[in-house]
N, CA and C atoms as an extended XYZ file, in Angstrom:
216
Properties=species:S:1:pos:R:3:atomname:S:1:resname:S:1:resid:I:1 pbc="F F F"
N        51.261      184.038     -205.175 N   MET     1
C        51.840      183.464     -206.458 CA  MET     1
C        53.180      183.468     -206.624 C   MET     1
N        53.693      184.772     -206.165 N   ILE     2
C        55.121      185.037     -206.455 CA  ILE     2
C        56.100      184.257     -205.350 C   ILE     2
N        55.176      183.910     -204.212 N   LEU     3
C        56.022      183.093     -203.238 CA  LEU     3
C        56.296      181.608     -203.571 C   LEU     3
N        55.467      181.070     -204.405 N   GLY     4
C        55.633      179.653     -205.021 CA  GLY     4
C        56.887      179.171     -205.325 C   GLY     4
N        57.532      179.814     -206.311 N   PRO     5
C        58.871      179.575     -207.030 CA  PRO     5
C        59.787      179.682     -205.781 C   PRO     5
N        59.821      180.774     -205.105 N   LEU     6
C        60.798      181.026     -204.043 CA  LEU     6
C        60.788      180.127     -203.058 C   LEU     6
N        59.472      179.602     -202.749 N   PHE     7
C        59.370      178.411     -201.629 CA  PHE     7
C        59.985      177.106     -202.371 C   PHE     7
N        59.849      176.805     -203.570 N   MET     8
C        60.201      175.615     -204.119 CA  MET     8
C        61.744      175.626     -204.243 C   MET     8
N        62.443      176.801     -204.348 N   ILE     9
C        63.781      177.017     -204.465 CA  ILE     9
C        64.366      176.512     -203.090 C   ILE     9
N        63.739      177.148     -202.084 N   LEU    10
C        64.197      176.933     -200.740 CA  LEU    10
C        63.864      175.485     -200.394 C   LEU    10
N        62.965      174.922     -200.733 N   VAL    11
C        62.619      173.477     -200.395 CA  VAL    11
C        63.935      172.611     -201.118 C   VAL    11
N        64.097      172.894     -202.166 N   LEU    12
C        65.101      172.218     -202.986 CA  LEU    12
C        66.442      172.451     -202.415 C   LEU    12
N        66.702      173.679     -202.148 N   ALA    13
C        68.152      173.804     -201.364 CA  ALA    13
C        68.211      173.056     -199.977 C   ALA    13
N        67.188      173.074     -199.339 N   VAL    14
C        67.215      172.309     -197.964 CA  VAL    14
C        67.157      170.733     -198.262 C   VAL    14
N        66.733      170.326     -199.383 N   LEU    15
C        66.707      168.814     -199.523 CA  LEU    15
C        68.103      168.536     -200.010 C   LEU    15
N        68.704      169.442     -200.982 N   ILE    16
C        70.226      169.044     -201.246 CA  ILE    16
C        71.083      169.163     -200.054 C   ILE    16
N        71.016      170.083     -199.370 N   ALA    17
C        71.955      170.063     -198.220 CA  ALA    17
C        71.654      168.911     -197.103 C   ALA    17
N        70.535      168.610     -197.083 N   ALA    18
C        70.134      167.514     -196.243 CA  ALA    18
C        71.078      166.140     -196.915 C   ALA    18
N        70.811      166.064     -197.948 N   ALA    19
C        71.502      164.860     -198.804 CA  ALA    19
C        72.974      164.922     -198.638 C   ALA    19
N        73.428      166.077     -198.763 N   ALA    20
C        75.015      166.125     -198.723 CA  ALA    20
C        75.254      165.772     -197.238 C   ALA    20
N        74.710      166.355     -196.279 N   LEU    21
C        75.046      166.052     -194.795 CA  LEU    21
C        74.957      164.482     -194.604 C   LEU    21
N        73.897      163.812     -195.128 N   LEU    22
C        73.533      162.371     -194.948 CA  LEU    22
C        74.683      161.698     -195.558 C   LEU    22
N        74.956      162.047     -196.913 N   VAL    23
C        76.070      161.164     -197.637 CA  VAL    23
C        77.665      161.480     -196.772 C   VAL    23
N        77.708      162.672     -196.062 N   ARG    24
C        79.032      163.014     -195.470 CA  ARG    24
C        79.074      162.168     -194.302 C   ARG    24
N        77.776      161.964     -193.549 N   TRP    25
C        77.680      161.360     -192.237 CA  TRP    25
C        77.747      159.974     -192.538 C   TRP    25
N        77.388      159.293     -193.542 N   VAL    26
C        77.492      157.732     -194.009 CA  VAL    26
C        78.803      157.450     -194.169 C   VAL    26
N        79.327      158.404     -194.858 N   GLY    27
C        80.624      157.959     -195.579 CA  GLY    27
C        81.854      158.013     -194.552 C   GLY    27
N        81.638      158.568     -193.372 N   GLY    28
C        82.577      158.755     -192.350 CA  GLY    28
C        83.593      159.827     -192.501 C   GLY    28
N        84.606      159.792     -191.767 N   PRO    29
C        85.793      160.786     -191.740 CA  PRO    29
C        86.417      160.708     -193.215 C   PRO    29
N        86.892      161.848     -193.770 N   TRP    30
C        87.607      161.947     -195.119 CA  TRP    30
C        89.069      161.471     -194.772 C   TRP    30
N        89.537      160.691     -195.542 N   GLN    31
C        90.895      160.049     -195.375 CA  GLN    31
C        91.639      160.723     -196.353 C   GLN    31
N        91.496      161.537     -197.464 N   GLY    32
C        92.143      161.847     -198.325 CA  GLY    32
C        92.419      160.833     -199.292 C   GLY    32
N        93.154      161.305     -200.459 N   THR    33
C        93.528      160.257     -201.568 CA  THR    33
C        94.837      160.038     -201.637 C   THR    33
N        95.787      160.686     -201.069 N   SER    34
C        97.166      160.517     -201.185 CA  SER    34
C        97.433      159.505     -200.163 C   SER    34
N        98.301      158.453     -200.331 N   PRO    35
C        98.787      157.471     -199.518 CA  PRO    35
C        99.796      158.141     -198.523 C   PRO    35
N        99.742      157.443     -197.302 N   SER    36
C       100.643      158.063     -196.224 CA  SER    36
C       102.327      157.517     -196.753 C   SER    36
N       103.169      158.336     -196.418 N   HIS    37
C       104.521      157.762     -196.794 CA  HIS    37
C       105.347      157.674     -195.505 C   HIS    37
N       104.706      157.749     -194.480 N   HIS    38
C       105.317      157.463     -193.336 CA  HIS    38
C       105.234      155.830     -193.113 C   HIS    38
N       106.294      155.216     -192.508 N   ALA    39
C       106.435      153.799     -192.401 CA  ALA    39
C       105.791      153.419     -190.945 C   ALA    39
N       104.880      152.509     -190.996 N   PRO    40
C       104.355      152.135     -189.574 CA  PRO    40
C       105.643      151.414     -188.868 C   PRO    40
N       105.415      151.429     -187.600 N   PRO    41
C       106.400      150.782     -186.609 CA  PRO    41
C       106.468      149.437     -187.153 C   PRO    41
N       107.806      148.934     -187.014 N   GLY    42
C       108.266      147.597     -187.296 CA  GLY    42
C       108.752      147.245     -188.673 C   GLY    42
N       108.401      148.315     -189.528 N   ARG    43
C       108.875      148.351     -191.026 CA  ARG    43
C       110.542      148.761     -190.888 C   ARG    43
N       111.244      147.918     -191.478 N   THR    44
C       112.643      148.590     -191.664 CA  THR    44
C       112.918      149.105     -192.955 C   THR    44
N       113.991      149.688     -193.101 N   ALA    45
C       114.385      150.363     -194.383 CA  ALA    45
C       114.451      149.362     -195.570 C   ALA    45
N       115.189      148.109     -195.107 N   ILE    46
C       115.092      147.061     -195.968 CA  ILE    46
C       113.799      146.425     -196.495 C   ILE    46
N       112.868      146.306     -195.517 N   ASP    47
C       111.513      145.988     -195.967 CA  ASP    47
C       111.046      147.014     -196.978 C   ASP    47
N       111.021      148.344     -196.786 N   ILE    48
C       110.503      149.332     -197.726 CA  ILE    48
C       111.198      149.164     -199.171 C   ILE    48
N       112.628      148.724     -198.986 N   LEU    49
C       113.290      148.755     -200.222 CA  LEU    49
C       112.855      147.514     -200.838 C   LEU    49
N       112.482      146.366     -200.384 N   LYS    50
C       112.149      145.207     -201.077 CA  LYS    50
C       110.937      145.324     -201.637 C   LYS    50
N       109.931      146.181     -200.910 N   GLU    51
C       108.505      146.352     -201.576 CA  GLU    51
C       108.825      147.159     -202.574 C   GLU    51
N       109.520      148.315     -202.696 N   ARG    52
C       109.712      149.125     -204.032 CA  ARG    52
C       110.355      148.350     -205.142 C   ARG    52
N       110.961      147.232     -204.902 N   PHE    53
C       111.743      146.365     -205.964 CA  PHE    53
C       110.542      145.556     -206.371 C   PHE    53
N       109.622      145.064     -205.446 N   ALA    54
C       108.716      144.109     -205.836 CA  ALA    54
C       107.599      144.880     -206.663 C   ALA    54
N       107.383      146.044     -206.383 N   ARG    55
C       106.443      146.954     -207.103 CA  ARG    55
C       107.029      147.410     -208.634 C   ARG    55
N       108.076      147.158     -208.653 N   GLY    56
C       108.987      147.626     -209.933 CA  GLY    56
C       109.391      149.250     -210.021 C   GLY    56
N       109.507      150.002     -208.686 N   GLU    57
C       109.802      151.193     -208.726 CA  GLU    57
C       111.199      151.365     -208.838 C   GLU    57
N       112.060      150.359     -208.439 N   ILE    58
C       113.429      150.266     -208.749 CA  ILE    58
C       113.788      149.154     -209.512 C   ILE    58
N       115.067      149.223     -210.234 N   ASP    59
C       115.445      148.201     -210.882 CA  ASP    59
C       116.410      147.121     -210.172 C   ASP    59
N       116.909      146.106     -210.482 N   LYS    60
C       117.672      145.083     -209.618 CA  LYS    60
C       119.019      145.813     -209.402 C   LYS    60
N       119.778      146.718     -210.176 N   ASP    61
C       120.989      147.456     -209.877 CA  ASP    61
C       120.745      148.428     -208.808 C   ASP    61
N       119.798      149.170     -208.930 N   GLU    62
C       119.373      150.149     -207.907 CA  GLU    62
C       119.106      149.473     -206.567 C   GLU    62
N       118.294      148.370     -206.639 N   PHE    63
C       118.022      147.626     -205.577 CA  PHE    63
C       119.258      147.149     -204.543 C   PHE    63
N       120.248      146.453     -205.508 N   GLU    64
C       121.480      146.021     -204.769 CA  GLU    64
C       122.427      147.167     -204.232 C   GLU    64
N       122.439      148.287     -205.064 N   GLN    65
C       123.351      149.398     -204.513 CA  GLN    65
C       122.633      149.993     -203.358 C   GLN    65
N       121.481      150.041     -203.037 N   ARG    66
C       120.824      150.518     -201.991 CA  ARG    66
C       121.051      149.649     -200.803 C   ARG    66
N       120.809      148.467     -201.275 N   ARG    67
C       120.917      147.373     -200.125 CA  ARG    67
C       122.162      147.220     -199.639 C   ARG    67
N       123.377      147.711     -200.431 N   ARG    68
C       124.675      147.673     -199.702 CA  ARG    68
C       124.966      148.827     -198.847 C   ARG    68
N       124.233      150.148     -199.290 N   VAL    69
C       124.505      151.263     -198.586 CA  VAL    69
C       123.800      151.075     -197.209 C   VAL    69
N       122.726      150.347     -197.194 N   LEU    70
C       121.932      150.097     -195.908 CA  LEU    70
C       122.657      149.081     -194.869 C   LEU    70
N       123.677      148.353     -195.720 N   GLY    71
C       124.439      147.210     -194.757 CA  GLY    71
C       123.698      146.141     -194.603 C   GLY    71
N       122.961      145.534     -195.454 N   ASP    72
C       122.296      144.243     -195.419 CA  ASP    72
C       122.945      143.213     -196.278 C   ASP    72
């Protein structure tokens, strides 16, 4: 009678562990939540600058100033 609750706790622990492993296996490798700040090959500094301007991260004056510094 004393082994019943212990066995039930053990079964629940095994089920929870199995569910966690299944979710991890189905989800694939963890990629993290922070975006990568490395530029993929083929993107130039001007391309990144244009994207930042398009997203509104920088204003027109800053865009023009940085574009002049980059020489485009």
